[in-house]
C-alpha positions in Angstrom: 4.3 56.7 -46.5 6.7 54.3 -48.1 9.1 55.3 -51.0 7.6 55.7 -54.4 6.9 52.3 -56.1 7.7 51.4 -59.6 4.1 52.2 -60.7 4.2 55.5 -58.9 7.5 56.4 -60.6 6.0 55.5 -64.0 3.0 57.7 -63.4 5.2 60.6 -62.4 7.1 60.1 -65.7 3.8 60.1 -67.6 3.0 63.5 -66.0 6.4 64.9 -66.9 5.9 63.7 -70.5 2.3 64.9 -70.7 1.1 61.4 -71.5 -2.5 61.0 -72.7 -3.0 64.8 -73.3 -4.9 65.7 -76.4 -5.1 69.5 -75.9 -8.9 69.6 -76.2 -11.7 70.3 -73.8 -15.3 69.5 -73.6 -18.3 69.4 -71.2 -20.4 66.6 -69.8 -23.4 68.0 -71.7 -21.5 67.7 -75.1 -19.5 64.5 -74.6 -20.2 61.8 -72.1 -16.6 60.6 -72.4 -14.0 63.2 -71.6 -11.1 64.0 -74.0 -8.4 61.4 -74.3 -10.3 58.7 -72.5 -11.0 55.1 -73.7 -13.8 52.8 -72.6 -13.0 49.7 -70.6 -15.4 46.9 -69.5 -13.5 45.9 -66.4 -12.4 48.1 -63.5 -8.6 48.4 -63.4 -7.0 48.4 -60.0 -4.4 51.0 -59.2 -3.0 51.9 -55.8 0.3 52.6 -54.0 0.9 48.9 -53.3 -0.5 49.0 -49.8 -3.8 47.4 -49.2 -4.9 47.8 -45.6 -7.2 44.9 -44.7 -9.6 46.5 -42.1 -12.5 44.5 -40.7 -15.7 46.6 -41.1 -16.4 46.5 -37.3 -13.0 48.0 -36.7 -13.4 50.8 -39.3 -14.1 54.3 -38.3 -14.0 57.7 -40.1 -12.5 60.7 -38.2 -13.8 64.2 -39.2 -11.6 66.9 -37.8 -9.7 70.1 -38.6 -11.6 73.4 -39.0 -14.7 72.1 -37.2 -16.3 73.1 -34.0 -15.9 69.6 -32.6 -14.5 66.4 -34.0 -16.9 63.7 -35.2 -16.2 59.9 -35.5 -18.4 57.8 -37.8 -18.6 54.1 -37.0 -19.4 51.3 -39.4 -22.8 51.0 -37.8 -23.5 54.7 -38.4 -22.3 54.6 -42.0 -24.2 51.5 -43.1 -27.4 51.7 -40.9 -27.9 54.9 -39.1 -27.3 57.5 -41.8 -29.4 57.9 -45.0 -28.4 55.5 -47.7 -28.2 56.6 -51.3 -27.7 54.7 -54.6 -25.9 56.4 -57.5 -24.9 55.3 -61.0 -22.0 57.3 -62.4 -19.2 57.1 -65.0 -15.6 56.8 -63.6 -12.7 58.5 -65.4 -9.1 57.7 -64.5 -6.2 60.0 -65.2 -4.5 57.0 -66.9 -7.0 57.4 -69.7 -9.7 54.7 -69.0 -13.4 55.3 -68.5 -15.8 52.9 -67.0 -19.5 53.7 -67.6 -22.6 53.1 -65.4 -20.9 52.0 -62.2 -23.3 51.7 -59.3 -22.5 52.6 -55.7 -24.3 52.8 -52.4 -23.3 54.8 -49.4 -23.8 58.1 -47.6 -23.7 61.4 -49.5 -21.2 63.9 -48.2 -24.1 66.4 -48.0 -25.9 64.0 -45.6 -22.7 63.4 -43.6 -22.2 67.1 -43.2 -25.4 67.4 -41.2 -23.5 65.9 -38.3 -20.6 68.4 -38.7 -20.4 72.1 -37.6 -17.8 73.7 -39.9 -15.9 76.8 -38.8 -16.6 79.7 -41.1 -13.0 79.7 -42.4 -13.1 76.1 -43.6 -12.7 76.2 -47.4 -10.8 73.0 -48.3 -10.8 69.4 -47.5 -8.0 66.8 -47.3 -9.2 63.2 -47.6 -6.9 60.6 -45.9 -6.7 56.9 -46.6 -5.5 54.1 -44.3 -2.7 53.3 -46.8 -1.2 56.7 -46.2 -2.7 58.3 -49.3 -4.3 61.7 -49.3 -5.8 64.1 -51.8 -7.1 67.7 -51.5 -10.5 69.0 -52.6 -12.3 72.3 -52.5 -15.2 72.4 -50.2 -17.5 72.9 -53.2 -16.2 69.7 -54.9 -16.5 67.7 -51.7 -20.1 68.7 -51.5 -21.0 68.0 -55.1 -24.5 66.5 -55.1 -23.4 62.9 -55.9 -20.2 62.7 -53.9 -20.5 59.6 -51.7 -18.8 57.7 -49.0 -19.4 54.3 -50.6 -19.5 50.9 -48.9 -21.1 49.0 -51.8 -20.2 48.7 -55.5 -22.3 47.0 -58.1 -24.6 45.6 -55.5 -21.9 43.9 -53.5 -19.8 45.0 -50.5 -16.6 46.8 -51.6 -13.7 44.4 -52.3 -10.3 45.1 -50.8 -8.9 46.0 -54.2 -11.5 48.7 -54.5 -11.1 50.2 -51.1 -13.1 48.1 -48.6 -14.6 48.8 -46.2 -15.3 52.3 -47.5 -14.0 54.8 -50.0 -14.9 58.2 -51.5 -16.6 58.4 -54.9 -16.5 61.7 -56.7 -17.2 61.1 -60.3 -17.0 64.7 -61.5 -13.2 64.6 -61.1 -10.5 62.2 -62.2 -10.6 59.1 -59.9 -7.4 59.8 -58.0 -9.6 62.3 -56.2 -11.6 59.4 -54.8 -9.4 57.8 -52.2 -9.8 54.1 -51.2 -9.7 52.9 -47.6 -11.0 56.3 -46.4 -10.0 56.9 -42.8 -10.3 60.6 -42.2 -11.7 63.9 -43.5 -9.8 67.0 -42.6 -11.2 70.4 -43.1 -8.7 73.1 -43.9 -8.6 76.9 -44.0 -6.0 76.9 -46.8 -5.4 74.5 -49.7 -2.7 71.9 -49.3 -1.5 69.4 -51.9 -2.1 65.7 -51.4 -0.1 62.7 -52.5 -0.4 63.0 -56.3 -0.7 66.8 -56.3 2.9 66.8 -54.9 3.9 64.5 -57.8 3.0 66.6 -60.9 -0.8 66.0 -60.9 -3.2 68.8 -61.4 -4.5 70.4 -58.2 -8.2 69.9 -59.2 -8.5 67.2 -61.9 -11.5 68.1 -64.1 -11.7 65.4 -66.8 -13.5 67.6 -69.4 -10.9 70.3 -69.0 -8.2 67.6 -69.3 -6.7 68.7 -66.0 -4.4 65.7 -65.7 -1.2 67.3 -64.8 0.1 70.6 -63.3 3.2 72.0 -61.7 4.2 69.9 -58.8 3.3 71.5 -55.5 5.5 70.7 -52.6 4.3 71.1 -49.0 5.6 74.2 -47.3 9.1 73.4 -45.9 9.5 73.3 -42.2 11.0 76.5 -40.7 14.8 76.4 -40.7 16.3 76.0 -37.3 17.4 79.2 -35.6 21.2 79.3 -35.5 22.4 80.8 -32.3 25.5 82.9 -32.3 28.5 81.3 -30.6 28.9 82.6 -27.1 31.8 84.8 -26.4 34.6 82.8 -24.7 35.0 83.4 -21.0 38.3 85.0 -20.0 40.9 82.5 -19.0 40.9 82.0 -15.3 44.2 83.1 -13.6 46.0 80.3 -11.9 46.0 81.0 -8.1 49.4 82.4 -6.9 51.2 81.7 -3.6 49.7 84.8 -2.1 46.2 83.8 -3.1 46.7 80.5 -1.4 48.0 82.2 1.7 45.0 84.6 1.8 42.6 81.7 1.6 44.5 79.9 4.4 44.4 82.9 6.7 40.8 83.9 6.1 
């Protein structure tokens, strides 16, 4: 992962300032638009400044971690061999914009999981993108009924700006939880922070609870190297005397 970009640093500052917070909460049943959000007609593009251009036939999705055996999903599997589902959902970005009625097509995570044998201790998920991005989810959120590995947006193949060839779409959380350019799904036994969760964003990101920001969570530090005690110096070796040399000569 490269150093934080100007945009990344600005968003970190927004988090530190509590930008866009209203201090109110709601529910999807009461309000279609979460607190503090404003409607947009277009679809703003935000990323880390890295846009990996991957040909669909070269794309694959690795599923690993707390599973009985690793699984690799090819582009052919994603677009043809697995069940295809169409959804229409509202998208809510932590930067306070909402885009209504966005259509997507792809494979539901619930259908994807029919190919995966999880270990009993798997409770969390880390989603990885080819740009080096990552975000963490609970297993429950990952298996939300409309959560989708999408390859089509508004009836057209995903564009590069929107995460082509494939991305996650999880509309029940802020959109930073839906990585573009998805490359791997890692199942975890313990929760770990992803890219933005390490940079002041909330660990979950429920829009109706206005879970925009939280205390930065840093990855566990690597164990400190063990410092070995200095060895005791060896006693100085006595310089051989004349008699030592003589004994050596006579032996």
